[in-house]
C-alpha positions in Angstrom: 41.6 81.4 -23.6 37.9 82.1 -23.2 37.0 78.9 -25.0 39.3 76.8 -22.9 38.0 78.4 -19.7 34.4 77.7 -20.9 35.3 74.1 -21.7 36.9 73.5 -18.3 33.9 75.2 -16.7 31.5 72.9 -18.5 33.4 69.8 -17.5 33.5 71.0 -13.9 29.8 71.7 -14.0 29.0 68.3 -15.6 31.2 66.5 -13.0 29.1 68.2 -10.3 25.9 67.0 -11.9 27.0 63.3 -12.3 26.6 62.2 -8.6 22.9 63.4 -8.7 22.4 61.6 -12.0 23.9 58.4 -10.7 21.7 58.6 -7.7 18.6 59.3 -9.7 19.3 56.5 -12.2 20.0 54.0 -9.4 16.8 55.0 -7.5 14.7 54.6 -10.6 16.2 51.2 -11.5 17.9 52.6 -14.6 21.0 50.6 -13.8 22.6 50.8 -17.3 22.3 54.6 -17.3 23.7 54.6 -13.7 26.7 52.6 -14.8 27.3 55.0 -17.8 27.2 58.0 -15.5 29.5 56.2 -13.1 32.0 55.5 -15.8 31.9 59.2 -16.7 32.4 60.1 -13.1 35.5 57.8 -13.0 36.9 59.6 -16.0 36.6 62.9 -14.2 38.0 61.6 -10.9 40.8 64.2 -11.0 38.3 66.9 -10.1 37.4 67.5 -6.4 34.2 66.7 -4.8 33.7 63.2 -6.3 31.3 60.9 -4.4 31.5 57.2 -4.8 28.6 56.0 -2.7 26.0 56.0 -5.4 28.5 54.5 -7.8 28.9 51.6 -5.5 25.1 51.2 -5.1 24.7 51.2 -8.9 27.4 48.6 -9.4 26.2 46.5 -6.5 22.6 46.4 -7.8 23.6 45.8 -11.4 25.9 42.9 -10.4 23.0 41.3 -8.5 20.8 41.7 -11.5 23.3 40.1 -13.8 23.8 37.2 -11.4 20.1 36.5 -11.3 20.0 36.5 -15.1 22.8 33.9 -15.3 25.3 36.4 -16.7 27.9 35.1 -14.2 31.1 36.5 -15.9 29.6 40.0 -16.2 28.3 39.8 -12.6 31.7 38.8 -11.2 33.5 41.4 -13.3 31.3 44.2 -12.0 31.6 42.9 -8.4 35.4 42.9 -8.7 35.2 46.4 -10.1 33.2 47.4 -7.1 35.7 45.9 -4.7 38.5 47.8 -6.3 36.6 51.1 -5.8 36.3 53.2 -2.6 32.7 52.1 -2.3 33.6 48.4 -1.9 33.2 46.9 1.5 33.4 43.7 3.5 29.9 42.6 2.4 30.8 43.1 -1.2 33.8 40.8 -0.8 31.7 38.2 0.9 29.1 38.3 -1.9 31.9 37.8 -4.4 33.2 34.8 -2.5 29.7 33.4 -2.1 29.1 33.6 -5.9 32.4 32.0 -6.7 31.6 29.1 -4.2 28.2 28.7 -5.8 29.7 28.4 -9.3 32.3 25.9 -8.0 29.5 23.8 -6.5 27.5 24.0 -9.7 30.5 22.9 -11.7 31.1 19.9 -9.5 27.4 18.9 -9.6 27.3 19.1 -13.4 30.6 17.1 -13.5 29.2 14.4 -11.4 26.0 14.3 -13.5 28.2 13.6 -16.6 28.1 17.0 -18.3 31.7 18.0 -18.5 31.1 20.9 -20.9 28.5 22.5 -18.6 30.9 22.1 -15.7 33.7 23.9 -17.5 31.3 26.7 -18.5 30.5 27.2 -14.8 34.2 27.5 -14.0 35.0 29.9 -16.9 33.9 33.1 -15.2 36.4 32.5 -12.4 39.2 31.8 -14.8 39.2 28.1 -13.7 38.3 26.5 -17.0 41.8 26.2 -18.3 45.4 27.4 -17.6 48.4 26.8 -19.7 50.2 25.1 -16.8 47.2 22.8 -16.2 46.5 24.0 -12.7 42.9 25.2 -13.2 40.1 23.2 -11.6 38.7 22.6 -15.1 42.0 21.0 -16.1 41.8 18.5 -13.2 38.1 17.7 -14.0 39.1 17.1 -17.6 41.9 14.7 -16.6 39.6 12.8 -14.3 37.0 12.5 -17.0 39.4 11.3 -19.6 41.0 8.7 -17.2 37.6 7.3 -16.5 36.6 7.2 -20.1 39.8 5.4 -21.1 39.3 2.8 -18.3 35.7 2.2 -19.5 36.9 1.8 -23.1 39.6 -0.6 -22.0 37.2 -2.6 -19.9 34.8 -2.8 -22.9 37.5 -4.2 -25.2 38.6 -6.7 -22.5 35.1 -7.9 -22.0 34.8 -8.5 -25.8 37.9 -10.6 -25.5 36.6 -12.5 -22.5 39.6 -11.4 -20.4 37.6 -11.1 -17.2 40.2 -10.5 -14.6 41.8 -7.7 -16.5 38.4 -6.2 -17.3 37.5 -6.3 -13.6 40.7 -4.4 -12.8 39.8 -1.6 -15.2 36.2 -1.5 -13.9 37.5 -1.1 -10.3 39.6 1.9 -11.5 36.5 3.8 -12.5 35.7 6.3 -9.8 33.4 8.8 -11.5 29.7 8.3 -10.7 28.5 8.8 -14.2 31.0 6.4 -15.7 30.3 3.9 -12.9 26.6 3.9 -13.9 27.6 3.5 -17.5 29.8 0.6 -16.5 27.1 -1.4 -14.8 26.3 -3.5 -17.8 30.0 -4.3 -18.2 30.1 -5.3 -14.5 27.3 -7.7 -15.1 29.1 -9.3 -18.0 32.3 -9.6 -16.1 30.5 -11.3 -13.1 28.9 -13.8 -15.5 32.2 -14.5 -17.2 34.0 -15.1 -13.9 31.2 -17.5 -12.8 31.6 -19.4 -16.1 35.4 -19.5 -15.7 35.1 -20.9 -12.1 32.5 -23.4 -13.3 34.8 -24.6 -16.0 37.6 -25.0 -13.6 35.4 -27.0 -11.2 34.2 -29.2 -14.1 37.8 -29.8 -15.2 38.8 -30.7 -11.7 35.9 -33.1 -11.4 36.6 -34.9 -14.6 40.4 -34.8 -14.2 40.8 -33.1 -17.6 43.1 -30.4 -16.2 44.7 -31.8 -13.0 47.3 -29.1 -13.2 44.7 -26.3 -12.7 44.9 -24.4 -9.4 41.9 -25.0 -7.2 39.5 -22.1 -7.6 38.7 -21.8 -3.8 42.4 -21.5 -3.0 43.0 -19.0 -5.8 40.0 -16.9 -4.7 41.4 -16.8 -1.2 44.8 -15.7 -2.4 43.4 -13.0 -4.7 41.0 -11.8 -2.1 43.7 -11.3 0.5 45.8 -9.2 -1.9 42.8 -7.1 -3.0 42.0 -6.4 0.6 45.6 -5.2 1.1 45.1 -2.6 -1.7 46.5 -4.5 -4.7 44.6 -4.1 -8.0 42.6 -7.0 -9.3 44.8 -8.1 -12.2 48.0 -7.9 -10.2 46.3 -9.7 -7.3 45.3 -12.5 -9.7 48.8 -12.9 -11.0 50.4 -12.8 -7.6 47.9 -15.2 -6.1 48.4 -17.6 -9.0 52.1 -17.5 -8.6 51.9 -18.0 -4.8 50.0 -21.3 -5.5 52.7 -22.5 -7.8 50.7 -21.7 -10.9 51.2 -19.5 -14.0 48.7 -17.3 -15.8 47.8 -18.7 -19.2 45.3 -17.9 -21.9 43.0 -20.9 -22.1 41.2 -20.2 -25.3 39.4 -16.9 -24.7 39.7 -17.3 -21.0 42.5 -16.4 -18.6 43.3 -19.2 -16.2 45.8 -20.2 -13.5 47.4 -23.5 -14.2 50.2 -25.6 -12.7 
């Protein structure tokens, strides 16, 4: 009994020492020691007289230090721990929200700059890198990235096949700034290809070689009206050709509208 009583007495004495040790460690900038003492104080929270103010200061300062060092996951975790303690306040909640907003903005900036992996890394501390149901912000960024990549790859193949209208349709579907910049060279090739196609049509009309070809000016007007109404390029070309009594044919490597 004497040993048990001595043990309880020591624990009680140590618990009474911990707030002062937490305060001293925080005041001297020994934040790791401060956290260690805080955890011990938490373990003895069943004893009376426990103070949480210095614990809160320790966690608050350590979280700020971790944030400045770029240890975002650890900083957010400690900040959440602070909020779930009696020492957490409105200012602590606001700081957590500010940090989360900063990480979200960072992720979007990295994503727009073409660094998908870095964007996902910025989302990971908030649990937004991936979810099994696909609802995380990172899941949506990944879908957008892959869609733009596939459209770029499709446009590249169509350009190689000189299928200019279809390539133009894929290029217009690219809405990511990084992929749009990468697609600039393809845009130039498509523009040149369409110019050559229109030039060939005019030459054929002038020499009477293809009297059944739909006049380019009328076709452009029909296609342009449909694109302005929201129709994609390839469907607009098909519908415009049909409206003029023509049909879409593959003239060699070119796509043309002929009667």
